[in-house]
VOGU-3710 file (C-alpha; in Angstrom, 3 decimals, decimal comma):
1> mkypqafvaa> -150,381/86,327/-100,309  -153,557/87,614/-98,679  -151,732/89,601/-95,994  -149,515/91,762/-98,267  -152,581/92,758/-100,322  -154,523/93,614/-97,158  -151,573/95,639/-95,896  -151,308/97,588/-99,161  -155,074/98,210/-99,146  -154,932/99,470/-95,554
11> cmtffvfsgc> -152,046/101,809/-96,394  -153,864/103,174/-99,454  -157,009/103,793/-97,397  -154,957/105,604/-94,770  -153,302/107,885/-97,349  -156,593/108,684/-99,079  -158,330/109,669/-95,848  -155,332/111,477/-94,368  -155,360/113,776/-97,403  -158,858/114,900/-96,407
21> ysshpaadss> -157,774/116,002/-92,960  -156,933/119,666/-92,495  -154,107/120,348/-90,067  -155,330/123,913/-89,665  -157,918/124,251/-86,899  -161,136/126,050/-87,687  -161,312/129,651/-86,591  -162,445/129,784/-82,993  -164,096/133,006/-81,979  -163,485/132,152/-78,315
31> tpaspcqkea> -159,697/132,417/-78,752  -158,518/135,493/-76,870  -157,014/138,332/-78,875  -153,291/138,862/-78,625  -152,188/141,690/-76,323  -150,253/142,939/-79,359  -153,471/143,672/-81,259  -155,070/147,083/-81,004  -158,330/145,900/-79,527  -156,566/144,073/-76,686
41> tltgsmaktl> -154,667/146,973/-75,160  -154,407/147,282/-71,432  -156,070/150,239/-69,820  -155,540/152,279/-66,723  -152,168/153,598/-65,720  -150,144/151,625/-68,265  -146,955/153,261/-69,453  -147,543/154,984/-72,797  -144,233/156,336/-74,036  -140,812/154,939/-74,756
51> aewagtyhgi> -139,349/157,371/-72,231  -141,574/155,899/-69,520  -140,655/152,373/-70,592  -136,894/153,010/-70,586  -135,024/151,232/-67,820  -133,700/147,868/-66,712  -136,040/144,958/-66,001  -134,991/141,853/-64,081  -136,422/138,449/-63,248  -135,713/134,732/-63,094
61> lpcadcegie> -137,698/132,832/-65,700  -138,568/129,122/-65,431  -136,210/126,637/-67,072  -136,933/123,009/-67,979  -133,416/121,714/-67,316  -131,809/124,269/-65,000  -132,582/126,219/-61,827  -133,841/129,234/-63,767  -132,864/131,824/-66,338  -131,823/135,141/-64,844
71> tiitlntdgt> -133,027/137,635/-67,437  -132,133/141,313/-67,629  -133,609/143,516/-70,351  -132,597/147,148/-70,694  -134,820/149,360/-72,848  -133,230/152,621/-73,959  -135,004/155,846/-74,957  -133,468/155,623/-78,449  -135,393/152,399/-79,164  -132,503/150,001/-78,557
81> ysktmrylgk> -132,372/147,128/-76,097  -129,908/144,797/-74,443  -130,995/141,371/-73,210  -128,796/139,251/-70,950  -129,812/135,709/-70,059  -127,828/133,696/-67,534  -128,745/130,048/-67,130  -128,474/129,080/-63,466  -127,480/125,664/-62,197  -125,242/122,835/-63,284
91> kpatfvdegr> -123,911/124,351/-66,522  -124,175/128,115/-66,114  -124,000/130,017/-69,385  -124,613/133,659/-70,267  -126,004/135,029/-73,527  -126,261/138,694/-74,530  -128,356/140,095/-77,385  -128,698/143,677/-78,543  -130,904/145,309/-81,113  -133,874/147,576/-81,598
101> fsrspgtdci> -137,307/147,241/-80,093  -140,545/148,510/-81,538  -144,005/149,116/-80,195  -146,989/147,438/-81,827  -149,167/150,366/-82,982  -151,839/151,346/-80,488  -150,789/148,765/-77,905  -148,551/148,350/-74,884  -146,670/145,517/-76,585  -143,044/145,628/-77,715
111> hlsgydcgpd> -141,089/143,395/-80,079  -137,358/142,788/-79,697  -136,145/142,909/-83,305  -133,366/140,525/-84,242  -133,927/138,195/-81,296  -134,535/134,748/-82,779  -133,835/132,481/-79,806  -137,241/132,399/-78,163  -140,139/134,644/-77,234  -139,532/138,199/-78,435
121> hylvgddkli> -142,772/139,987/-77,507  -143,462/141,613/-74,154  -146,411/143,447/-72,691  -145,293/146,592/-70,874  -147,026/147,299/-67,582  -146,424/149,572/-64,624  -142,737/148,959/-63,921  -142,817/145,482/-65,457  -142,393/143,517/-68,670  -144,639/140,493/-69,127
131> qldmdkqrit> -143,159/137,906/-71,467  -145,637/136,632/-74,049  -145,550/133,165/-75,586  -144,597/132,426/-79,192  -148,210/133,163/-80,262  -148,042/136,596/-78,590  -150,442/135,486/-75,851  -150,045/135,966/-72,108  -148,659/132,901/-70,419  -151,220/131,305/-68,125
141> gtlaehyilr> -151,108/128,620/-65,482  -149,243/128,100/-62,254  -145,981/129,575/-63,570  -147,521/132,696/-65,151  -146,203/135,012/-62,410  -142,656/133,807/-63,101  -142,711/135,346/-66,599  -142,785/138,903/-65,274  -139,647/141,050/-65,225  -139,690/143,892/-62,680
151> krk> -138,191/147,301/-63,347  -135,184/148,127/-61,211  -135,405/151,447/-59,399
//
């Protein structure tokens, strides 16, 4: 009889203290600003207009369970885009999405509207698109260079 009461008491203690825990981390001023925020814009010779950004960008992105994802994004001067993703390897599959893209005000960041299957924000550079993660941050680490799509000439 002692053990069931001890078990119930332990469970109650757990629930009481777990209610005091906040799952939201405290604001950290050392967290880098998103490239999609005004104060984090790139400088220098970055492309500044939709006309300069228009074109077709190509690259092979990393894939956890295939050889890579061949990705082609075409940005049009009318603000529309086409995105083709072809999974390479054992079960090749191709997916095509189309929609409108918009520029985050005062930045070199674009958002692919209507694309709900993964990262949809890109930083536009000189003849390249840099895929951002789901938090709109630049991808870092050893694979960071593999998340860059190059503009076709």
